[in-house]
Structures are given as C-alpha cells and as structure tokens.
N, C-alpha and C positions, 0 to 999 in steps of 0.2 A: 390178414391182420396188417394193420398199418402201424408204422412206427416212425419216430422222428430221427433225423440224421444230423450229425454234428461233425466238425473237424477235430482232429487230434489237438489237444490242448484247450479246447473249449470247456468252460465250466458248464456242466449239465445239471439242471435242477430237476429233482424228482420230488413229488409231493403226494400227500395223502390227506384224506378227511375221514376221521373215525366218527361213526354215528351208530345209534341204535337202530333196530329194525323199523321203529316208528319215525325215523328221520331226525331225531334230536341229536345234535352233536355232543360228543363226550370225550373227555381226556382219559384214556386208559391209564392205569397206574404205571405201566411199563410200555414204552413205545420203542421199537427197534426197526431199523432198515437194513436189509441184507442186500449186498451188492455182489454179483459174480462178474468178474472182468473177463475179457477175451482169452486170457491164459488159463482160465478155470479157477483162479484164486477167488475165494469167498471172504468177504469182510462184513462184520456185523457192527453197526454203530447204534448206540443207545442214547435216547434223549435223557438229559440230566447228567450223563457221564461224558459223552462226547459233544463238545461245543458245536460241532458241525451239524448236528441234528437240531433244528430250530422249531420252536412252537410259534406259529404265525397268527394264531387265533384259536378260539375254542374248538378243540378236536382237529385242528389243522397243523400239519407239520411239513417241513421241507428239509432236503439234504442236497448239497452240491457235490456232484460226483466229479472228481478230477479225471477227465477222459484222456488218459495218457497212451492208450493202446488202440489200434484200429481193429475193427470188427464189432460183433454184438456184445452188449452188456445186458444183464438181467438184474432186476431189482424186485424186492418184495418188502412190504410193510408188515410188521408183526405187532399185535397187541397182546400182551400177556396178562390175561385176566379171564378166568373161566366162568365168572358169574354173570356176564352180560354178553350180548352179541355185538362186539366192537369191530368186527371185520367188515361190516357193510360199508361200501364206499372206499375202503382202504385197500386198493388193489395194487398189485405189482405190474411190471411190464418189461418191455425191451426197448432199447434204442441202439442205433448203429453209429459208429464213429469211423470216419474215413480219413485217410491221409490227404491233406490239402495239396492241390497242385502248386500252391504258392508258398509252401512252408519255408523253402530256402531262397525265395525270390530276392531277398535283400543281399544275399551273398553272390548272386549271379548277375547277369547283364541287367542293366537298368539305367535310370537317369544318372548322367554324369560318368558312366563307365565306358561310353563309346560303343557299347554292344547292343543297345536297345534300338527300337524302331521309333523314328520321329515322324511327324506329319509329312516331311518331304520324301520319305521312302515309301509312302502308301500309294 
C-alpha cells in the first residue's frame, strides 16, 4: 500500500467522489468524513453541519485535516442513505505525518546568528 507523507502542521486534503454503480455522480443526503489521528482519537465531521467539509462539485467533497501529530492518520468517507449504492469511489485511506527536520530552524543557528555555514566555510 502506498500513502502520502506530510510534515507536522501541513494542511492535508482528503477528498471523495460519491457515485452510483453506473458511474453517475450523486450527492448523498448525509456525507461524513471520519478521521482517526495517531493518538487513536476519532473525529466525525458532517457536510452541512461542519464548515470544514466542503462540496466541490456534484458528488465531490473535501476536508482539510489539521495534521498536528506525527505518525499515521486514517480517514473514511461515509454516505448515509441505504436506498442507493453511494459508496462507489468514496474510499478512505491512510496518510503519514512526520516531524520536519526544520521545525525549529528559525530558533537555531542561521542567517545573522553567526552560527550558520556560509560559502566561505565550505
């Protein structure tokens, strides 16, 4: 399985397309996205209730995950309507968030601090 990797603090977009088994896009009456963060906490956000869940087109939705912890995140899109097959194409997944090597770079040695490397030292 492949997955995307991000740095802590990056906004991570997860998206879904809901369509019928014949390929026609459809907007289910209720669309939710469930996020499980690295601590094991689960959060459910609902389109129409939570402004962070956006409809970007017919049957298309997105959510920006604030990736504040390092390790794996899991997500799943949920369509609540038992009358049609709305799950096709609306899959969940995983992504990995890592601590950046440069998170505190501004606080450490660097330009103007006298502690950095300049071209004359190479």
